[in-house]
C-alpha positions as CSV (number, residue, x, y, z in Angstrom):
1,M,5.5,-0.2,4.2
2,M,4.2,3.3,4.0
3,L,1.2,4.2,1.8
4,P,3.2,6.3,-0.7
5,T,5.4,3.2,-1.4
6,H,2.3,1.1,-2.0
7,A,0.8,3.7,-4.3
8,V,3.9,4.1,-6.4
9,V,4.4,0.3,-6.7
10,G,0.7,0.1,-7.9
11,V,1.5,2.6,-10.6
12,A,4.7,0.9,-11.5
13,I,3.0,-2.4,-12.1
14,A,0.9,-0.7,-14.9
15,V,3.8,1.2,-16.5
16,P,4.5,-1.4,-19.3
17,L,1.2,-0.5,-20.9
18,V,2.5,3.1,-21.5
19,T,4.7,1.4,-24.2
20,F,2.8,-1.7,-25.2
21,A,-0.8,-0.5,-25.1
22,P,-0.8,3.2,-24.6
23,E,-4.6,3.5,-25.3
24,F,-5.2,1.5,-22.1
25,A,-2.3,3.1,-20.1
26,P,-4.5,5.7,-18.2
27,A,-7.0,3.0,-17.1
28,A,-4.2,0.7,-16.1
29,L,-2.3,3.4,-14.2
30,A,-5.5,4.6,-12.4
31,G,-6.3,1.0,-11.5
32,G,-2.8,0.2,-10.2
33,L,-2.8,3.4,-8.1
34,T,-6.3,2.6,-6.7
35,G,-5.3,-1.0,-5.9
36,G,-2.1,0.1,-4.3
37,I,-4.0,2.4,-1.9
38,L,-7.2,0.4,-1.4
39,P,-6.2,-2.1,1.3
40,D,-5.0,0.7,3.7
41,L,-8.5,2.2,3.8
42,D,-9.0,-0.2,6.7
43,L,-6.4,1.8,8.8
44,Y,-8.9,2.5,11.6
45,A,-11.1,-0.5,11.2
46,G,-9.1,-3.8,11.6
47,H,-6.0,-2.6,9.9
48,R,-4.3,-5.3,7.7
49,R,-7.3,-7.5,8.1
50,T,-10.5,-5.9,7.0
51,L,-9.4,-5.0,3.4
52,H,-6.1,-7.0,3.2
53,Y,-6.5,-10.2,1.3
54,P,-3.0,-11.5,0.4
55,T,-4.4,-14.6,-1.2
56,G,-7.8,-13.4,-2.2
57,Y,-6.7,-10.5,-4.3
58,L,-4.3,-12.8,-6.2
59,L,-7.0,-15.4,-6.8
60,A,-9.2,-12.6,-8.2
61,A,-6.4,-10.9,-10.2
62,V,-5.6,-14.0,-12.3
63,P,-9.1,-14.2,-14.0
64,A,-9.4,-10.5,-14.1
65,G,-6.1,-10.3,-16.0
66,L,-7.3,-13.0,-18.4
67,L,-10.6,-11.1,-18.9
68,A,-8.7,-7.9,-19.6
69,A,-6.5,-9.7,-22.2
70,A,-9.6,-11.3,-23.8
71,V,-11.8,-8.3,-23.7
72,P,-9.5,-5.2,-23.5
73,M,-11.4,-2.2,-22.5
74,A,-10.9,0.6,-20.0
75,L,-13.1,-1.1,-17.3
76,T,-11.5,-4.6,-17.5
77,V,-8.0,-3.2,-17.7
78,S,-8.5,-0.9,-14.8
79,L,-10.1,-3.7,-12.7
80,A,-7.3,-6.1,-13.4
81,F,-4.6,-3.6,-12.4
82,A,-6.5,-2.6,-9.3
83,L,-6.4,-6.2,-8.2
84,F,-2.7,-6.5,-9.2
85,G,-2.0,-3.4,-7.1
86,A,-3.9,-4.7,-4.1
87,T,-2.2,-8.0,-4.3
88,A,1.2,-6.3,-4.4
89,H,0.2,-4.1,-1.4
90,C,-0.8,-7.1,0.8
91,R,2.3,-9.1,-0.2
92,M,4.6,-6.1,0.5
93,D,3.1,-5.8,4.0
94,R,4.2,-9.3,4.7
95,Y,7.8,-8.3,3.8
96,G,7.7,-5.3,6.2
97,G,7.4,-5.0,9.9
98,G,4.7,-6.0,12.3
99,L,1.4,-4.4,13.0
100,E,2.4,-2.1,15.9
101,L,3.0,1.5,16.7
102,R,6.8,1.1,17.0
103,P,7.6,-1.8,14.6
104,W,11.4,-1.3,15.1
105,E,10.9,-2.8,18.5
106,K,9.8,-6.1,16.8
107,S,7.1,-6.8,19.4
108,S,4.4,-8.0,17.0
109,E,4.3,-11.1,14.8
110,Q,1.2,-9.9,12.9
111,A,2.1,-8.6,9.5
112,V,-1.1,-9.2,7.5
113,Y,-4.1,-11.5,8.0
114,D,-4.6,-14.3,5.6
115,H,-8.3,-15.0,5.3
116,V,-7.7,-18.2,3.4
117,R,-5.6,-19.7,6.1
118,G,-7.5,-18.0,8.9
119,E,-4.4,-16.7,10.6
120,W,-2.0,-13.8,10.8
121,R,1.1,-14.1,8.7
122,A,4.4,-13.2,10.4
123,P,6.4,-10.2,9.2
124,K,9.6,-11.0,7.3
125,R,11.0,-7.5,8.1
126,W,13.0,-7.2,4.9
127,V,11.9,-3.6,5.1
128,P,12.1,-3.2,8.9
129,Y,9.1,-0.8,9.2
130,D,7.0,1.7,7.4
131,G,8.9,4.9,7.0
132,S,12.3,3.2,7.5
133,P,15.3,4.2,5.4
134,H,14.8,1.0,3.5
135,D,11.2,1.9,2.8
136,L,12.2,5.4,1.6
137,L,14.9,3.9,-0.6
138,L,12.4,1.5,-2.2
139,L,10.0,4.4,-2.8
140,S,12.7,6.5,-4.3
141,A,14.0,3.7,-6.5
142,M,10.5,3.4,-8.0
143,A,9.4,7.0,-8.0
144,V,12.4,8.7,-9.6
145,P,12.3,6.6,-12.9
146,L,8.5,6.9,-13.0
147,W,8.8,10.7,-12.8
148,F,10.7,10.6,-16.1
149,V,8.5,8.0,-17.8
150,L,5.0,9.2,-17.0
151,D,3.1,12.3,-18.0
152,D,0.7,14.3,-15.8
153,P,-1.4,13.6,-13.9
154,F,0.4,10.4,-12.9
155,R,3.8,12.1,-12.8
156,L,2.3,14.6,-10.3
157,V,0.9,11.8,-8.2
158,V,4.3,10.1,-8.1
159,G,6.1,13.3,-7.2
160,C,3.6,14.0,-4.4
161,A,4.0,10.5,-3.1
162,L,7.8,10.9,-3.0
163,V,7.5,14.2,-1.1
164,V,5.0,12.8,1.4
165,G,7.2,9.7,1.8
166,V,10.3,11.8,2.6
167,V,8.4,13.9,5.2
168,Y,6.9,10.8,6.8
169,A,10.2,8.9,6.9
170,A,11.8,12.0,8.6
171,L,9.0,12.2,11.2
172,R,8.2,8.5,11.6
173,Q,9.7,7.8,15.1
174,W,8.6,11.2,16.4
175,L,5.0,10.5,15.2
176,A,5.0,7.2,17.2
177,S,6.0,9.1,20.3
178,I,3.2,11.6,20.1
179,A,0.4,9.3,18.8
180,P,-0.6,8.0,22.3
181,I,-0.8,11.6,23.5
182,V,-2.8,12.8,20.6
183,F,-5.2,9.8,20.4
184,G,-5.5,9.8,24.2
185,H,-7.5,13.1,24.0
186,V,-10.0,12.2,21.3
187,P,-13.7,12.7,22.1
188,D,-15.5,9.7,23.6
189,W,-17.6,9.2,20.4
190,L,-14.4,8.7,18.4
191,A,-12.5,6.6,21.0
192,D,-13.9,3.2,19.7
193,Y,-12.2,4.0,16.3
194,V,-8.8,4.5,17.7
195,P,-6.7,1.3,17.3
196,D,-5.3,-0.2,20.5
197,R,-1.7,0.2,19.1
198,Y,-2.1,4.0,19.2
199,R,-2.9,4.0,22.9
200,N,0.5,2.5,24.1
């Protein structure tokens, strides 16, 4: 799924604290947002493997959540929700399409790497690909209610994520068509950082 969807889901995970523990809500929302984004920082360095830990984040999130409940403070709450957001991100990637430039072609069976099992997990394709109408629908279903529940700056973050998601979804297939052209002309010193899927 696209990064805006992951970011908004990370925020949504923390929303209950707005009502039940408002003093910790900013830390939880910031943590959830960070965790929702964090795994995709490996986009150009072993994407869906280097920073994606579908089992590892979960194993870390459980004790972090218990610690936050036992010792509630901004740091522990933020850490717990960052791990919850990262866990959700990696799990969501499994439910999307494969790791390929044109995932609607269904040519890849690599969704996310599971370091515990030492193997790639296959995509379920419940959301066919990042930027698909299904992905945009999921993003919208999460973002619109959050817009009314949250205050700034998180409402602004959610609004920006929705706008970026709409634009990305509209351009998704066109971007896949021009990527090999654009990345085929990068300088030699950057060529090693261009994923193979962008060359096809």
